[in-house]
C-alpha positions as CSV (number, residue, x, y, z in Angstrom):
1,M,0.0,0.0,0.0
2,I,1.1,3.6,-0.6
3,L,0.0,6.6,1.5
4,S,-1.3,9.7,-0.3
5,K,0.8,12.8,-0.3
6,N,-1.9,14.4,2.0
7,L,-1.3,11.7,4.6
8,T,2.5,11.7,4.4
9,N,2.3,15.5,4.8
10,K,0.4,14.9,8.0
11,R,3.4,12.7,9.1
12,F,1.7,9.3,8.6
13,T,3.9,6.4,7.5
14,I,3.3,2.7,7.0
15,A,5.6,-0.3,7.5
16,K,5.3,-4.0,7.2
17,A,4.0,-5.5,10.5
18,T,6.5,-7.7,12.2
19,S,6.3,-10.1,15.2
20,L,7.4,-7.2,17.4
21,D,4.1,-5.4,16.7
22,L,1.9,-7.9,18.5
23,K,1.5,-5.8,21.6
24,D,0.6,-2.7,19.6
25,Y,-1.8,-4.8,17.5
26,I,-3.7,-6.0,20.5
27,S,-3.8,-2.5,21.9
28,V,-5.2,-1.1,18.7
29,K,-7.8,-3.9,18.4
30,K,-9.0,-3.2,22.0
31,H,-9.2,0.5,21.3
32,C,-11.2,-0.1,18.1
33,Y,-13.4,-3.0,19.0
34,E,-13.9,-3.2,22.7
35,K,-17.3,-1.5,22.5
36,Y,-18.5,-3.9,19.8
37,V,-17.3,-6.9,21.7
38,D,-19.1,-5.5,24.8
39,E,-22.2,-4.9,22.8
40,Y,-22.4,-8.2,20.9
41,Y,-20.5,-10.7,23.0
42,G,-21.2,-9.6,26.6
43,G,-17.9,-8.0,27.3
44,W,-14.2,-7.8,26.5
45,V,-12.3,-10.4,28.5
46,D,-8.6,-9.6,28.2
47,D,-7.4,-13.2,28.3
48,V,-9.8,-14.4,25.7
49,Q,-9.3,-11.4,23.4
50,I,-5.5,-11.5,23.7
51,E,-5.5,-15.1,22.6
52,M,-8.0,-14.6,19.8
53,N,-6.2,-11.4,18.5
54,S,-2.8,-13.1,18.9
55,N,-4.0,-15.9,16.6
56,T,-5.4,-13.4,14.1
57,F,-2.2,-11.4,14.2
58,H,-0.1,-14.5,13.4
59,E,-2.5,-15.5,10.6
60,M,-2.2,-12.0,9.1
61,M,1.6,-12.2,9.2
62,G,1.2,-14.7,6.3
63,A,-1.2,-12.5,4.3
64,T,-0.4,-10.7,1.1
65,C,-0.4,-7.4,2.9
66,F,-0.2,-6.6,6.7
67,E,1.1,-3.2,7.7
68,K,1.1,-1.0,10.7
69,V,0.1,2.7,10.3
70,M,2.1,5.2,12.3
71,L,1.8,8.9,13.1
72,N,5.1,10.5,14.0
73,G,6.6,7.0,14.5
74,K,3.8,5.8,16.9
75,T,1.6,3.0,15.8
76,V,-2.0,4.2,15.4
77,G,-3.5,1.4,13.3
78,F,-3.1,-1.7,11.2
79,W,-4.4,-2.8,7.8
80,G,-4.1,-5.8,5.6
81,F,-5.6,-8.2,3.2
82,D,-4.9,-11.6,1.6
83,E,-5.2,-12.0,-2.2
84,L,-6.6,-15.5,-2.9
85,D,-7.1,-17.2,-6.2
86,D,-10.7,-16.1,-6.4
87,A,-11.1,-13.2,-4.0
88,I,-9.4,-10.5,-1.9
89,D,-10.2,-11.6,1.7
90,K,-9.2,-11.2,5.4
91,I,-9.7,-7.5,5.1
92,T,-8.5,-5.7,8.3
93,V,-8.4,-2.0,8.8
94,Q,-8.4,-0.3,12.1
95,V,-7.1,3.0,13.3
96,I,-7.5,4.5,16.7
97,S,-10.2,7.2,17.1
98,D,-7.6,10.0,17.4
99,V,-6.7,9.6,13.8
100,Q,-10.0,8.5,12.3
101,G,-11.6,10.9,9.7
102,Q,-8.2,11.9,8.2
103,G,-8.5,9.8,5.1
104,L,-6.6,6.6,6.1
105,G,-9.5,4.3,5.5
106,A,-10.4,5.9,2.2
107,C,-6.7,5.7,1.1
108,Y,-6.7,2.0,1.9
109,L,-10.0,1.2,0.3
110,E,-9.2,3.1,-2.9
111,Q,-6.2,0.9,-3.4
112,L,-8.1,-2.3,-2.6
113,V,-10.7,-1.4,-5.1
114,V,-8.0,-0.7,-7.8
115,L,-6.5,-4.2,-7.0
116,S,-10.0,-5.7,-7.2
117,V,-10.6,-4.2,-10.7
118,E,-7.1,-5.1,-11.9
119,T,-7.4,-8.7,-10.8
120,N,-11.2,-9.0,-11.4
121,K,-11.6,-10.4,-7.9
122,P,-14.3,-9.5,-5.4
123,I,-13.4,-8.1,-2.0
124,L,-15.0,-9.7,1.0
125,L,-15.2,-8.2,4.5
126,Q,-17.3,-8.2,7.6
127,V,-18.2,-5.2,9.8
128,F,-20.0,-5.1,13.2
129,K,-23.6,-4.0,12.5
130,S,-23.3,-0.9,14.7
131,N,-19.9,0.2,13.3
132,P,-20.2,3.3,11.3
133,A,-17.3,2.1,9.0
134,R,-20.1,0.3,7.1
135,Y,-21.0,3.6,5.5
136,L,-17.5,4.2,4.3
137,Y,-17.5,0.8,2.7
138,E,-20.8,1.6,1.0
139,K,-19.3,4.8,-0.4
140,F,-16.7,2.6,-2.1
141,G,-19.3,0.3,-3.6
142,F,-19.5,-2.5,-1.1
143,V,-22.9,-4.1,-0.5
144,V,-24.3,-6.2,2.2
145,Y,-24.8,-9.8,0.9
146,D,-25.5,-11.6,4.2
147,E,-25.4,-11.0,8.0
148,T,-24.8,-12.8,11.2
149,A,-26.1,-11.8,14.6
150,S,-23.2,-9.4,15.0
151,H,-21.9,-8.6,11.6
152,Y,-22.8,-7.5,8.1
153,L,-21.0,-9.5,5.4
154,M,-20.1,-7.1,2.6
155,K,-18.5,-7.4,-0.8
156,Y,-17.2,-5.3,-3.6
157,V,-17.6,-6.8,-7.1
158,P,-15.6,-5.2,-9.9
159,R,-17.6,-4.4,-13.0
160,S,-16.4,-6.3,-16.0
């Protein structure tokens, strides 16, 4: 992924996530998702969430793209995806609330959509039902195709 000039001018940078980033990853996940875990699953339990998010982190280390987002050298988010034979999957994008609304999510989604069009592969993601990020995904052409008790399953299908 490449940051826009607007974002680099604001002192944002990105770097490949490494095993040393696990603690920051769990911290960012808690910051971004604790309220949704509380809402849908009865509460954030550190031991359970640390194990789950550690497993997700290690899985993402093998993905096509897994990067940390930094502001002035401090980790403020993570994003990534895995390009499979038939889809772009394992979409993850989270940035702490202090830096939301500055164009990071849009920058990431713009590049994912370009990749989808270039490869003619759909993008698949899920979002908590009460997460307003859903509306950003919709602006980029994602549509809800199914749902669970807690999530909307969304996809972007490139036009042929």
